[in-house]
ZAKEDO-507255 format. One record per residue: residue in one letter; x, y, z of N, C-alpha, C in turn. Coordinates in steps of 0.001 Angstrom, whole numbers, padded with zeros to 6 digits, always signed. Layout:
<sites>
AXYZXYZXYZ...
</sites>
This chain:
<sites>
M-025165-027298-048396-024177-028846-047695-022534-029088-047823A-022728-029489-046725-020728-029905-046581-020082-030385-047633A-018520-029867-047675-018654-030355-048630-017213-031791-048595M-017815-033059-049306-017245-034016-049570-015676-033893-049483S-015310-034749-048879-013715-035078-049049-013457-035327-050435G-012618-035301-051701-011939-035660-052766-012006-037586-053145F-011616-038221-051585-011243-039763-051885-012980-040219-051541D-014234-039050-050424-014909-039846-050721-015929-039596-051172L-016090-039078-052568-016869-038368-053481-016618-039339-055066L-015239-039637-054428-014443-041520-055846-014699-042206-055523A-015309-042210-054055-015148-043486-053271-016829-043880-053735A-018026-042943-053558-018645-042904-053930-019412-043803-055503A-018994-043418-055875-018734-043077-057425-018196-044119-058347L-017042-044734-057593-016294-045647-058297-015965-047264-057485P-015718-048249-058299-015098-049424-057136-014103-049287-057058R-012816-049653-055377-011965-049870-055335-010923-049910-056557R-010942-050925-057058-009929-051462-058570-010201-050536-059357R-010989-049726-059497-010895-049190-060617-009786-047497-060030L-010363-047378-058879-009425-046177-057895-007846-046647-058375L-007722-048156-058205-006161-047980-058030-005576-048689-059964Q-007073-048383-060353-005999-048271-062124-005589-047483-062075L-006260-046044-061966-006004-044785-062307-004988-044495-061461G-004617-044770-060579-003683-044512-059526-003917-043489-058887F-005187-043677-058074-005731-042529-056682-005739-043362-055529L-004839-044442-055582-005067-044672-053943-003143-045915-054055G-002995-045975-053417-001980-046362-052645-001085-045502-052474P+000533-045728-051869+001645-043961-051109+002143-043775-051951M+001698-044163-052656+002422-043005-053900+001662-041995-054459G+000114-042057-055005-000391-041125-056231-000761-042042-057318L+000180-040713-058444-000210-040673-060015+000740-041286-060535S+002174-041096-059906+003456-041023-060777+004348-041470-060038R+005733-040919-060195+007071-041442-059888+006937-041087-058348P+008158-042050-057342+008065-041962-056415+009650-040903-056274V+008313-040106-056144+008959-038592-055846+008991-038616-053751L+007878-038900-054026+006779-038495-051892+007740-038979-050981G+007955-040422-051262+007786-040957-050736+009008-041103-049558R+010418-040528-050688+011442-040962-050689+012366-040198-048941D+012927-040997-048398+013018-040254-047370+014707-039433-047379L+014708-038571-047373+016025-037006-047854+016616-037174-047117G+016821-037791-045969+018076-038109-045087+018430-038961-045314P+020119-038444-044188+020982-039994-044704+020446-041415-044280A+020881-042622-045081+020846-043859-044024+021245-044121-043136G+021071-044632-042451+021614-045069-041032+022690-044231-040296G+022094-042867-040760+023958-041973-040316+023760-042715-038512R+024693-042100-038073+025276-042668-036976+024816-040843-035847R+024618-041325-035223+024141-039900-034578+024809-040033-033319T+024827-037904-033285+025984-037906-033011+025747-037362-031782A+024616-037367-031617+024729-036935-029773+023431-037967-028822A+023430-038401-028342+022279-039026-027361+020490-038713-027483T+020775-037023-027431+020038-036584-028485+019120-036274-030058F+020494-036808-029733+020458-036556-031746+018698-037115-032167G+017451-036720-032980+016542-037825-033341+016029-038245-032456R+016246-037171-031023+014900-037764-029575+013640-037506-029940A+013201-036583-030507+011848-036374-031213+011543-036587-032181R+010032-037553-032318+009638-037958-033637+008702-036966-033526R+007966-035872-032890+007337-035271-033128+007339-033720-033126C+007060-032445-033402+007414-030976-033167+005722-030383-033372I+005350-029701-032097+004280-028767-032299+005098-027494-031643L+005139-026927-032387+004836-024713-032359+003869-024764-032468V+003821-023000-031169+003047-022994-030825+003496-021703-030805F+002850-020558-031826+003247-019265-031909+002463-018333-031883L+002615-017408-030592+001874-016521-030019+002015-015408-030318N+000881-014873-031704+001502-014133-032396+001521-012545-031745G+001863-011574-031916+002154-010029-031169+002878-009937-030538G+003132-011065-029334+005328-010798-028499+004145-010604-027176P+004286-011499-026670+003844-011539-025128+004928-010731-023710S+004534-010180-023479+005193-009341-022406+005349-010870-021604Q+007677-010532-021819+007733-011410-021065+007939-011317-018683L+008180-009599-019149+007761-008943-017873+006382-009476-017061D+005764-009687-017571+004220-010200-017114+003704-011438-017223T+004823-012370-017582+004252-013818-017854+005880-014442-016945W+006844-014776-017964+008018-015953-017602+008871-015197-016515D+009067-013877-016926+010874-013077-016229+009966-012169-015494M+009192-012255-014232+008789-010704-014128+009614-010348-012563K+009935-009088-012652+010589-008106-011686+009638-007684-010664P+009624-008499-010012+008780-007355-008285+009644-006823-007320D+010317-007172-007440+011300-006464-006316+012459-005415-007045S+011557-004512-008017+012229-003641-009258+012145-002558-008722P+012486-001703-007680+012429-000221-007573+011492+000397-008671I+011396+000590-010379+011117+001077-010945+009434+000379-011281A+008497+001306-011022+006986+000665-011227+006980+000084-012392D+007059+000425-013829+006583-000022-015176+007378-001016-015216V+008492-001270-015022+009192-002879-014327+008707-004108-013748R+007784-003591-013192+007029-004669-012072+006197-004868-012355G+005668-003783-013122+004002-003774-013765+002476-003675-012710E+001431-004434-013292+000608-005026-012394+000429-006217-011622L+001138-006647-012387+000530-008173-012497+001787-008785-011334R+001021-010117-010453+001664-010820-009154+003205-011573-009534P+003448-012495-008919+003822-013623-009309+003355-014200-008476I+003706-015229-008131+002953-016602-007716+003558-017894-007909P+003441-018730-006807+004757-020222-006777+004407-020981-007448T+004797-022020-008228+004566-023078-009301+004812-024352-008061K+004924-025421-009282+004599-026828-008175+006247-026969-008442V+007433-026307-009095+008411-026168-008475+009004-025175-007462P+009843-025342-006305+010345-024502-005455+011243-023419-006396G+011165-022450-006327+011485-021614-006631+011895-021283-007685I+010149-020827-008716+010534-021363-009415+008801-020508-009669H+008573-018678-010083+007674-018063-009735+006975-017689-011346V+005940-017417-011722+005228-016811-013053+003749-016356-012777S+003984-015374-013506+002420-014188-013352+001289-015075-012661E+000562-014201-012318-000769-014742-011419-001881-015157-012162L-001113-015037-013411-002499-015275-014332-002569-016522-015414L-001232-017128-015004-001132-018397-015396-001399-019380-014134P-002061-019842-013506-002250-021085-013206-002344-022320-012718R-002901-022170-014131-002936-023888-014615-001490-024052-015239L-000330-022596-015760+000260-024038-016574+001477-023480-015024A+001679-023126-013777+001791-023464-012749+002005-024658-012296A+000836-025172-011658+000739-026644-011147+001121-027291-012640V+001679-027350-013602+002908-028263-013906+004063-027612-014762A+004863-026748-013912+005741-025920-014428+006745-027312-014080D+007179-028743-013095+008242-029363-013404+007419-030053-014621R+006909-030330-015769+006826-030290-017194+007471-029665-018426Y+008067-027942-018300+008399-027890-019039+010146-027105-018421K+010681-026488-019483+011546-025103-019046+011112-023938-019741I+011795-023339-018650+011587-021209-019764+012504-021316-019608V+012747-020469-020855+014221-020188-021387+014161-018388-020753R+014960-017761-020489+014246-016355-020289+014894-015382-021550S+015894-015534-021899+017631-014894-022549+017488-015111-024764V+015736-015851-024446+016227-015148-026224+016115-013684-026667T+017371-014377-027337+017157-012144-028178+017403-012409-029843H+017403-010814-030645+017555-010920-031852+017203-009250-031755D+017644-008622-033375+017219-007496-033190+016085-007215-034177A+015005-007590-034490+014363-007253-035377+013024-007242-034882S+012822-005720-034957+012017-005170-034216+010186-004775-034319V+010654-005027-035575+009319-005397-036189+008287-006815-036253H+006740-006884-036325+006320-007594-036361+007301-008476-037718T+006821-008218-039109+007184-009019-040085+008503-010088-039746T+009412-009220-040026+011373-009836-039125+011075-010191-038193G+010086-009948-037205+010036-010585-035766+009911-012121-036596M+008494-012601-036993+008295-013791-036717+008931-014409-037993Y+009678-013625-038829+010162-013984-040203+011252-014601-039053T+012209-014183-038288+013382-014051-037557+013694-015652-036750M+012236-015676-036379+012275-016994-035085+011806-018014-035930L+010904-018122-036909+010042-019489-037282+010756-019564-038042T+011973-018982-039206+013150-019329-039893+014396-019717-039328G+015197-019095-037988+015842-019445-036877+017306-018446-038206T+016621-017316-038971+017649-016887-040120+017765-015470-040179Y+018753-014792-038990+017885-013332-038875+017661-013201-040749H+017009-011590-040353+016429-010857-041568+017233-009447-041740A+017629-009539-043217+018415-008410-043711+018267-006989-043107T+016690-006966-042787+016683-005243-042142+015263-005795-041363P+015771-005684-040410+015630-006650-039225+014073-005045-038718K+014551-004211-038233+013792-003294-038681+012980-002419-039883V+012625-003397-040368+011764-002000-041754+010845-003320-041459D+009699-003626-042007+008601-004373-042719+008928-005105-043495Q+009138-006346-043861+009475-006636-045519+007697-007085-045663T+006757-006513-046572+005470-006098-046880+005243-007679-047256H+005988-008617-047908+005110-009722-049403+006549-010566-048941I+006289-012127-049130+006603-013373-049268+007971-013093-050512R+009060-013187-050315+010062-013174-051812+010391-014817-052329P+010833-014465-053222+011548-016201-053448+012577-016429-052996T+013193-015486-052151+014652-015484-051580+014427-015824-050691D+013322-016266-049956+013446-016496-048356+013645-017583-047628H+014093-017406-046460+014349-019039-046305+013306-019586-045639P+013107-021256-045539+012327-021295-045502+011951-021737-043522H+010817-021563-043272+010242-022334-041956+010805-023560-041574L+010715-023491-040333+011832-024380-039446+010916-025271-040086G+009878-025657-039740+008989-027144-040276+008743-027226-042239A+009632-026810-042818+009330-026604-043919+011020-027420-043876I+011869-026866-043272+012816-027240-043857+012769-029009-043486Y+011930-029062-041946+011700-030703-041680+011048-031298-043442A+010219-030654-043787+010014-031610-044587+010217-031772-046142R+011102-031066-046242+012436-031256-047261+012968-032354-047002W+013705-032640-045610+014660-033279-045278+013988-035327-045494R+012561-034552-044510+012198-036218-044271+010965-036347-045576G+010620-036083-046385+009553-036339-047209+007900-036599-046535W+007363-037172-047801+006049-037305-047109+006287-039205-047331R+005527-039540-046344+005042-041190-046025+003932-041911-045565G+004471-042639-047245+002720-043343-046465+001232-042127-047024G+001453-041169-047784+000640-040219-048131+000070-039340-047298I+000834-039080-046058+000572-037989-044813+001744-036941-045019P+000956-035626-044962+001783-034333-044942+002355-034568-043932P+004022-034400-044061+005227-034027-043075+005274-032391-041829F+003983-031556-042511+004466-029871-041601+003221-029863-042561V+001987-029570-041385+000574-029118-041068+000051-027444-040550A-000190-026446-040640-000251-025178-039812-002178-024719-039619L-002124-024247-038053-003394-024022-038398-003448-023093-036935P-004773-022379-036901-005495-022361-038328-005681-021834-038838T-004707-020456-039630-004390-020123-040845-003330-019606-040669L-002748-019501-042165-001531-018458-041804-001719-016932-042158F-000801-016577-040617-001162-014876-040498-000970-013777-041580R-002027-012729-042051-002031-011972-043116-002790-011093-042468A-002517-010042-042122-002736-008821-041938-001473-006813-042733P-002345-006382-042755-001221-004852-042962-000398-004651-041938P+000736-004537-042417+001593-003652-043922+001232-004655-044638V+001207-006574-044471+001840-007287-045635+000528-007008-046574D+001330-007218-047421+000026-007985-049099+000229-009209-049036G-000686-010260-048117-000862-011558-048353-000558-011979-047106I+000428-013157-047201+000992-013873-045959+002278-013276-045334W+002341-013465-043822+003546-012935-043786+004745-013748-044274P+005989-013157-044049+006743-014149-044748+007669-014629-043495G+008120-016242-043777+008369-016259-042343+007840-017904-042355Q+006683-018233-042325+005425-018684-042545+005485-020238-043273T+006195-020028-044560+005815-021054-045805+007462-021313-046145A+007296-021984-047112+008490-022936-047383+009295-022379-048106G+009782-020979-048448+010322-019713-048956+011271-020679-050416F+012142-020540-050380+012272-020833-051642+012948-021855-052038L+012772-022915-050873+011987-024347-050793+011184-024619-051901G+009625-023828-051926+008735-023704-052983+007831-024070-052702R+006630-024551-053505+005065-024323-052924+005168-026014-052421R+005933-027145-053244+005716-028444-052924+005992-028708-051310F+006811-028054-050115+007226-027748-048604+006490-027134-048198D+005581-026485-048715+004633-025144-047938+003445-025544-046886P+003397-025571-045346+002290-026413-044794+001688-026677-045247L-000025-027977-045348-000984-027610-045255-001330-027186-044333V-002442-025805-044790-003149-025234-043861-003964-025679-043028L-004711-026058-041985-006583-026972-041626-006976-025961-040838E-008329-025581-042163-008383-023813-041560-009393-024112-040002G-009570-022665-039499-010112-023477-038186-011184-021737-037978E-012178-021994-037774-013341-021091-037706-013718-020625-035813K-013504-019250-035603-013764-018540-034318-015243-018893-033603Q-015662-018575-035132-017444-018622-033697-017400-019894-034024T-016704-021038-034772-017803-022272-034220-016112-023353-033605A-015360-022952-033578-013705-023883-033416-013905-024981-033825R-014384-025339-035144-014306-026247-035773-012728-026227-037257F-012258-027488-037377-011787-027115-038480-011930-027726-039847R-011183-027406-040822-011154-027900-042118-010117-028597-043138S-010579-028607-044037-009001-028960-044554-009361-029102-046062P-009145-027141-046474-009668-027113-047693-008716-027446-048943E-008093-028589-049416-006682-029237-049549-007435-030392-049917S-008459-031505-048855-008502-032350-049114-010271-032353-049507D-011496-030827-049378-012016-030469-049473-012845-030821-050828L-014107-030653-051179-014215-030584-052855-015572-030185-052964P-015390-028869-053327-017037-027908-053356-017951-029327-054307D-019852-028371-053817-020376-029446-054616-020148-029785-056033S-019948-028893-056381-019592-028911-057886-018865-030072-058574M-017746-030045-058048-017092-031406-058480-017746-032049-058330T-017395-032981-059537-018015-034346-059483-017168-035697-059598A-016845-036529-059367-016869-037731-059386-016377-038060-060239A-017154-038061-061568-016866-037886-063051-015480-037232-063738K-015831-035453-062764-014801-034402-063540-013387-035349-062821L-013464-036004-061825-012206-036122-061011-011408-037243-061660V-012671-038097-062549-011803-039287-062575-010898-038268-064355R-012115-038018-065068-011357-036953-065946-010111-036333-066061R-010115-036217-065066-008258-035375-064880-007712-035800-064125G-007727-036974-063881-006965-037903-063665-006429-039168-064728E-007429-039116-066001-006919-039985-067034-005885-038983-067811L-006346-037779-068043-005756-036807-068466-004420-036391-067755F-003857-036472-066464-003083-036493-066020-001938-038075-066327Q-002762-038956-066210-002049-040352-066568-001415-039902-068324R-002681-039949-068904-001386-039296-070654-000575-038695-069936L-000966-038029-069784+000451-036223-069702+001925-037399-068826G+001299-038237-067915+002549-038646-066768+003197-039767-068163A+003176-039943-069653+003696-040941-070224+005385-039516-070781A+004805-038836-071146+005482-037963-072420+006967-037402-071290Q+008152-037656-072441+008929-037543-071502+009215-036264-071043W+009458-035595-071959+009545-033805-071310+009429-033632-069820R+008430-034384-069223+008031-034017-067611+008833-034363-066979E+009814-035785-067448+011146-036154-066926+012143-035527-066465T+012208-034372-067601+013588-033571-067292+013124-031911-066755A+012018-031637-067191+011402-029998-066672+011813-030030-065324P+012245-029271-064503+012086-028606-062816+010823-028256-062658A+010938-027590-063414+009008-026801-062952+007987-027682-063368T+007995-028796-064241+006682-029363-064174+007795-031200-063362R+007914-031333-062884+008080-032131-061566+007884-031482-060753A+007806-031024-060252+007360-030018-059443+005975-029188-059091W+005350-029747-060250+004139-029615-060042+003143-030548-059930D+003789-031533-060411+003409-033045-060177+003809-034145-059185E+005220-032620-058385+004767-033403-056892+003150-033332-055925L+003297-031428-056481+002095-030736-055606+000769-031453-056126Y+000998-032211-057415-000504-032979-058061-000385-034074-057171Q+000520-034889-056829+000528-036117-056254-000083-035949-054878Q+000381-034810-054205+000174-033993-053243-001572-033815-052611G-002304-033236-053318-003326-033150-053565-004299-034571-053927W-003614-035774-054353-004246-036853-054280-004402-037415-053286Q-003123-037800-052723-002801-038083-051583-003926-037576-050826L-003830-036304-050071-004799-035475-049462-006362-035833-049241M-006679-036134-050719-008184-036740-050482-008239-038194-050190D-007208-039031-050173-007355-040644-050111-006590-040366-048347S-007131-039676-047675-006308-039871-046389-007079-039879-045464A-007844-041080-045229-008251-040854-043744-007706-040807-042982V-006797-040993-042002-006477-040464-041392-006543-038887-040644L-006238-038045-042452-006084-037129-041751-007608-036397-041470R-008606-036778-042246-009846-036616-042151-010484-036916-040289T-010108-038126-040420-010081-038127-038477-009874-037675-037758A-008951-037451-037601-007754-036040-036565-008966-035061-036781V-009192-034132-037713-009848-032845-038010-011449-033544-037275D-011703-034024-037004-012608-034183-036673-012952-034472-035351L-012526-033440-035172-012992-033182-033171-013829-033238-032535R-014673-034227-032827-016171-034299-032525-015701-036059-031426R-015105-036593-032038-014394-037900-031684-013555-037803-030250E-013513-036763-029740-012390-036396-028742-013977-036072-027250P-013872-037157-026561-014766-036490-025922-014938-035258-024981P-015730-034415-024803-016688-033627-024131-015699-033147-023106A-015013-033859-022168-014230-033295-021214-013244-033319-021230V-012785-033339-022302-011599-033141-023279-011039-032191-023443Q-013057-031544-024641-013196-030713-025390-012322-029082-024153D-013315-029152-023578-013412-028497-022625-012611-028163-021515R-010883-028915-021502-010252-028863-020900-009491-028300-021376Y-009415-027900-023307-008903-027589-023922-009436-025806-024268G-010915-025944-023899-011158-024392-023634-011834-024719-025209R-013210-024455-025082-013741-024128-026642-013779-023030-027002H-012896-022630-027805-012113-021605-028258-011038-021556-029284L-011282-020887-029953-010444-021359-031763-009013-022041-030881F-007819-021328-029705-007194-021730-030064-006623-023165-028901G-007792-023026-027754-007668-024545-026807-008356-025412-028709Q-009313-025673-029126-009263-026323-030036-008338-027136-030908G-007337-025615-031610-007232-025868-032285-005199-026671-031334L-005411-026681-030421-004072-026837-029685-004343-028448-029381L-006395-029076-029013-006677-030194-028867-005941-030716-030447L-006161-030158-031308-006619-030861-032521-005092-031359-033307A-003769-030456-032726-002134-030464-032717-001439-031345-032269R-002927-032409-030689-002475-033474-030265-002219-034923-031596R-004162-034253-031783-004714-035170-032198-004033-035898-033903L-003305-034537-034338-002289-034656-035633-001198-035571-034778I-000688-035670-034385+000382-036116-033942+000888-037231-033536E-000848-037151-033324-000941-038800-032832-001621-039535-034322A-001740-038818-034872-001967-039506-036654-000867-039678-037415N+000500-040091-036754+002186-040007-037080+002278-038789-038728I+001355-036793-037722+001959-036304-038913+003536-035293-037766P+004019-035154-038249+004970-034630-037411+004626-033659-037018M+005061-032574-037909+005385-030977-037335+004215-030337-038236V+004213-029581-036368+002671-029215-036792+002980-027922-035404T+002701-026636-036603+002604-025028-035750+000947-024663-036098V+000689-024177-034412-000270-023589-034549-000478-022230-033982Y-000660-020387-034634-000980-019851-034360-002090-019754-033651W-001487-018639-032562-002079-017337-032405-003704-016904-032773I-004406-017118-032674-004961-016365-033546-006994-015685-032328D-006814-014471-032125-007529-014010-031258-008899-014819-031439P-008843-015690-030110-010494-015784-030229-011937-015224-029894T-011302-013896-029041-012734-012876-029049-012204-011286-030319P-012991-010588-030221-012930-009001-030567-011480-008640-029310P-010489-008295-030125-009377-007874-029098-009912-006428-028445G-010497-005337-029467-010293-004213-029035-009701-002524-028916P-009860-001731-028533-008399-001139-028634-008013-001318-028192G-006143-001245-028414-004997-001276-027772-003937-002450-028720G-004282-002652-030136-003679-003191-030308-004554-005109-030206G-004023-006356-031632-004822-007476-031721-003861-008818-030955E-004493-009621-031403-003320-010674-030961-002885-009914-029516F-001316-011013-029427-001010-010189-028300+000338-008645-028508D+000095-008803-028813+000656-007240-029747-000206-005386-029016S+000424-005728-027535-000753-004785-026607-000161-003408-026281H-000040-002366-027464+000670-001473-027149-000278+000089-026188G-001373-000274-025882-002417+000136-025020-003056-000483-024205R-003629-000367-022087-003888-001079-022200-003837-002739-021910I-002553-002756-021814-001793-004065-022062-002747-005335-020530Y-002785-003621-019575-003111-005429-018322-004682-005763-018493H-005707-005017-018952-006978-005509-019947-007170-005993-020490H-006500-006489-021416-005773-007190-022602-005117-008856-021846M-005067-008721-021117-004547-009567-020659-005224-010314-019720R-005752-010185-018993-006698-010217-018087-008067-010332-018445E-008107-009944-019578-009536-009796-020401-009673-011566-021324R-008956-010829-021979-008949-011662-023053-007312-012842-024318L-006226-012548-023024-005127-013067-024019-004683-014521-022290M-004597-014395-021424-004222-015230-020957-005262-015895-020374P-006144-016037-019896-007224-017077-019168-006644-018064-020848P-007381-017995-022147-007622-019296-022833-005765-020009-023625A-005407-018477-022963-003743-019207-023629-003151-019958-022290D-003534-019579-020549-003136-020604-019378-003694-022149-020031Q-004975-021930-020567-005842-023257-020025-005852-023958-021069A-005439-023407-022590-005372-024928-023485-003834-025018-023226L-002563-024413-023007-001381-024679-023382-001292-025531-021430A-002062-025467-020962-001807-026397-019734-002288-028132-019956A-003350-027133-020652-004490-028798-020612-003485-029687-022205L-002304-029211-023148-001651-029763-023768-000953-030653-022773I+000081-029905-022158+001750-030406-021979+000508-031576-020375T-000326-031400-020204-000735-032416-019631-001638-033672-020108D-001861-033408-020745-002556-034639-022090-001518-035179-022174L-000386-034731-022834+001353-035791-023654+001722-036365-022643G+001490-035522-021287+002697-036522-020445+001480-037961-020258E+000301-037406-020026-001181-038407-019339-001500-039744-020943R-000677-038801-022376-001120-040983-023112+000411-040592-023440G+001649-040500-022518+003130-040980-023721+002887-040310-024049L+003111-039334-024812+003742-038462-026089+004580-037163-025792D+004792-037481-024704+005704-036378-024154+007438-036313-024462D+008060-038137-024945+009150-038193-024444+009341-038476-025421D+008996-038561-026964+009287-037881-027662+008461-036625-029075T+008237-036104-027934+007539-035300-028476+007896-033840-027927L+008272-033026-028982+008970-031770-028495+008093-030886-028856L+007621-029808-027478+007419-028212-027619+007769-027282-027688M+007378-026066-028488+007830-024871-028190+006770-024125-028481V+006341-022907-027250+006054-022151-027220+006817-020629-027355F+006183-019344-028418+007684-018577-028253+006682-017799-029568S+006844-016525-029620+006891-015480-030397+007790-015029-031398E+006914-013066-031681+008115-013096-032639+009204-011335-031293F+009226-011627-030298+009634-010641-029526+009007-010701-027963G+009930-009677-027007+009267-009821-026261+008604-007990-025973R+008286-007895-025132+007639-005785-024653+009165-004910-023822T+008895-003806-023751+009486-002972-023400+009097-002827-021896P+009784-002772-021514+010575-002183-019819+009625-001546-019304T+009151-000232-020610+008739+000984-019958+007275+000563-020183I+006018+001209-019587+004801+001902-019712+004298+002272-020608N+004221+002872-022217+003428+003932-022759+002947+004800-022352K+002275+005978-022965+001045+006727-022861-000664+006062-022900Q-000009+005002-024101-001618+004161-022915-001412+002901-022848A-000667+003043-021644-000664+001952-020449-000912+000687-021367G+000397+000757-022678+001222-000408-022854+002505-000570-023067R+002945-001653-023590+004036-001817-023364+004407-002271-025263D+005533-001615-025980+005646-001364-026610+006821-003030-027277H+007658-002575-029223+008371-003946-029421+009728-003995-028419W+009780-005146-028150+011052-005122-027974+012111-007008-027802P+012809-007004-029159+013022-008199-029448+014143-008293-028724Y+015222-007502-027704+016629-007645-026932+016099-008955-026528A+014759-009719-025358+014634-010701-024650+013046-011205-024378Q+013407-012294-024681+011988-012646-025064+012114-014590-024176S+011125-014663-023470+010917-015685-023082+009970-016975-023987I+010110-017951-023884+010014-019636-024368+009710-020091-023364L+009333-021399-024114+008743-022672-023075+009550-023520-024075L+009674-024552-023741+010069-026262-024143+009608-027126-023326A+009611-027714-023683+008806-029291-023128+009025-030378-023900G+009059-031506-023380+008973-032597-024145+010492-033423-024466A+010392-034488-024919+011785-034772-026047+012929-034785-025657G+013373-035136-024080+014412-034778-023534+014354-033848-022304I+013565-032271-022424+014076-031714-022237+013555-031349-020687T+014762-030781-020119+014440-031092-018514+013265-030158-017820G+011959-030705-017596+011527-029671-017127+011480-029159-015918G+010666-028587-015005+010693-027449-013728+012127-027504-013427A+012620-026226-015027+013925-025502-014630+014022-024688-015457V+014969-023494-015021+014998-022000-015964+016559-022071-016686H+016162-021227-017730+017939-021495-018453+017999-019959-019017G+018961-019040-018953+019203-017900-019253+018355-017336-017473A+019093-015779-018137+018103-014791-016983+018763-013197-017687T+017941-012845-017695+018108-011195-018118+018679-010416-016758D+018305-008787-017465+019057-008217-016438+017950-007929-015456K+018114-006620-014223+017155-006730-013765+015834-005095-014308H+016307-005104-015113+014891-004494-016317+013904-005266-016903G+014862-006808-016823+014014-007472-017708+014367-007197-019371A+015557-007015-019591+015652-005668-021340+016396-006694-021646Y+017671-007548-021270+018850-007877-022052+018839-009580-021383P+019656-009823-021983+020425-011055-021446+021277-010888-020874A+021253-011540-019250+022559-011197-018631+023116-012658-018635T+022911-013610-018516+023675-015173-019026+022989-015447-020058D+023728-016917-020274+023266-018274-021710+022566-017239-022530P+022732-015790-023239+022085-015669-024812+021248-016740-025061V+020035-016424-025874+020160-018161-027215+019418-016935-028330T+020966-017461-029146+019954-016325-030649+018816-017268-031403P+018200-016964-032308+017168-017571-032863+018251-018646-033760P+019153-018609-034212+019633-019576-035154+020266-020726-034470D+020700-020541-033161+021271-021550-031905+019746-021994-031437L+018506-021839-031613+017481-022404-031120+017339-023362-032346A+017600-022739-033512+016920-023068-034614+017819-024882-035150Q+018663-024707-034857+019672-025776-034788+019156-026273-034016T+018809-026473-032450+018595-026785-031905+017587-028212-031680L+016334-027791-032472+015300-027450-032497+015526-028986-033494L+016158-028425-034391+016489-029683-036117+017117-031014-035272H+018278-030235-034324+019038-031587-033964+017839-032901-033162L+017251-032187-032592+016194-032705-031663+015727-034086-032723L+014901-033459-034031+014385-034068-034707+014903-034678-035418G+016288-034811-035774+017247-035983-036183+018067-035267-037205V+017480-033935-037420+017971-033473-039273+019290-032903-038789P+020268-033103-039764+021789-033046-039940+022551-031983-040114A+023473-031516-039474+023509-030160-038575+024087-029377-040063D+025051-030248-040608+025179-030034-041975+024131-030094-043096L+023314-029638-043088+021866-030262-044026+022161-028955-044464E+022149-028996-045906+022278-027702-047514+020791-027610-048317L+020335-027395-048034+018686-026757-049084+019895-026621-050105R+018920-026478-051653+019272-026100-052055+017675-024563-053115D+018328-023942-053365+017630-022682-053941+017056-022534-055310P+016078-022021-056338+015688-022008-056825+016337-022751-058414Q+017715-021232-058102+018667-022525-059208+019680-022783-058926G+019631-023748-057757+020440-024645-057726+021805-024404-056878R+021760-023231-056398+022625-023206-055197+022613-023449-053510P+023864-024318-053130+023647-024713-052087+023239-023513-050571I+022596-023941-049408+022172-022924-048893+022467-023500-047053R+022801-023606-046154+022135-024189-045346+021221-023472-044907A+020664-025328-044527+019568-025088-043464+019840-024073-042551S+020593-024180-041423+021188-023393-040272+022092-023436-040439H+022276-021564-040156+023933-021245-039042+024240-021463-037598G+023223-021499-037468+023389-021724-035743+023834-023412-035088A+023776-023371-034277+024659-024307-032487+023939-024501-032234V+023768-026014-031737+022881-026596-030943+023321-026326-029591V+022399-025612-028329+022511-025250-027343+022778-026825-026168P+023433-026956-025824+023475-028337-024807+022449-028321-024328A+022630-027109-023494+022597-026416-021667+021105-026626-022185L+020252-027144-022913+018777-026620-023109+017776-027820-023221I+019024-029132-023454+018060-030328-024030+019035-031486-022458A+018540-031928-022110+019403-033016-021644+020650-033363-021266
</sites>
């Protein structure tokens, strides 16, 4: 039997009036008005026309590190065979811009996105590369794996936004899907995907996806059959009695727990979230356009979530099919062209082009920021296993929507595609540009568990990235 949402379970057993009395309904849940407040400055003057242009943001993280030389920054005229690679460039809709032959659908919508070819940092292993790109903060040991989450970790950009914006109307500000990435050598979730020192109440709500069915669920609001309405009511009544205790108002750890509890009740009361997650509400032709695989349906869900006013969504690439020899995800240390042709680029091209087209057709691109990126790029040499290895010094990413100039290229690499030759873009500057578009003040300070102030971002806005 499928798990019922907490709210469905309660509603089946109790009248709405009793739910209101218990505090299970309404914008605030059970206790003090913590989650609904806007933590941003009231009526702050915009520093530029682009400040706050984006009301929503979709971050697409292609785990593993796609090769810039075989996607967005090809060098077909290089005299070096390794730099050229096996693939050929094809023209796009925009004269003068070429992309890989494996990206025909994205080539057809090139007027809607900007290619940034000069993203650069020095974190050369997956864990620190992910941390650097997702937090916009340089890692202390960029070439050594971080093998577990630390309480001092800088927050994911989505968590920074969640801390600044807060919950509104019971809607979570930050969602991730189809899972948080975890794999050796890390014990648990890889660093950089959570709220770090901000604490669990600013972690993303994770909507779990299943590879076999490409369907999603919200484990935070779905309850097992063993949880009856009576049990939920008793827990709510106990929480109300605890809420009267004065010590709760002065204990920071307990207040944080209180916020988490309230978030849980709000999620169980969220018909908006339950509706968005149900992809069966989409016409079959739309589901087909994105691709009936986990990545495609994940991008379709991201579009539904932002339409439901969930402002920050991160979608992680998880292989729709078993990777086989040579490396999982986009981490193609061996047989790179086999993996790119057979399992990586066709679903990525299909789903990303569908999302970009869909955002434009629905009028969402004007105030929705889209960024497609990864840990790093790949080496300009081919190794003995016919693959490319990690290369953080040059990465190509895509930006679209929210005033980003489409049909354009920012930055360039040298003749080997190895280092930026013009207009280098660092992760801190990329992060600050994103936060700027989302309306987060440049001088925003966060507080660690000891109350010490920490700048949300140490970067500077890159004007050339935005119109």
